[in-house]
N, C-alpha and C positions, 0 to 999 in steps of 0.2 A: 800211761797210766791216761793221760788226756785223748790218746787214741782210742780206748778202749767210752769212755763219756760221749767222745762222737758217734763211736760204732752205733752206742747205746739209743741214743740223740735220732741219729737219722733211720733206725726201725721203730720209734715211737712219735705213731701219728699226730699224738696230743702235741707233740716239741716241735715248732715252728722255726725256732734259731737256736745257736748260741752265738753269741758275743763276747771276743774274748775281751779284757783291759787288766791294766795293771804293767805290773814290769815284763811279764812274761811277753804280753801283748808288746808291748814298746818295742824289747829287744836287747831287755836291760835285766833279763833276770842275774841271777848269782844261782851256784850250788843248791841253796837254802831255799830257795825262794820258793812259796805257794803258787796254784795255777788260780788267776780270778773269772770267771766265766757269770755270765747272764746267761739262763736259760728263757726263752721268749715261748709260755703257752699257750693254748688255745683260751680264750676268752672261761668260756665252763670250768676248767680245769685252774684256772691262776686263781680265779674267787675261793675255789673249795682250797687251795693250796692255804691261801691267802687266813681264811675261816680257822684251820689245821695247825697253821703256825703261829697264830692270834692265840687259840688255847696252850701250845707250849710257853707261850711267854707269861701266859697267868700262870703257869706253872712256878716260875720263877718267881714271880712276884714283880715283872711288869706291868704297869697300868696302865699304861698309856693303849687308847683304840688303835691295834696296826691295821684293821680291816675300815675303817673309819676311814683313817688317813689316805689308807689306799686308794678308796669311791673317791673322799674332797680332790685330791690330786686327778682322778682323772674326769672332773669335769673341773678343772682349774682354778680350784679356789687354794688357799696355803691351806696346811695341814691342821691349824688350831680355828678354820672358820670355813 
């Protein structure tokens, strides 16, 4: 499965990088381990994705403003200020 993700990312100009983390990246994975991958996107794509994800969180009752937290993080501010 990871090979398909890598191939898809390589063919997408909006994907800048894939960063593996977790047990798979550390070489400590068990047969039932999942695969953790951070996908770095072009800035405009990342903003659109954050806004879309925030909309999904609203559907399940998540009250936090994800986009504002991301924007604060990019400015070096704590999530609540």
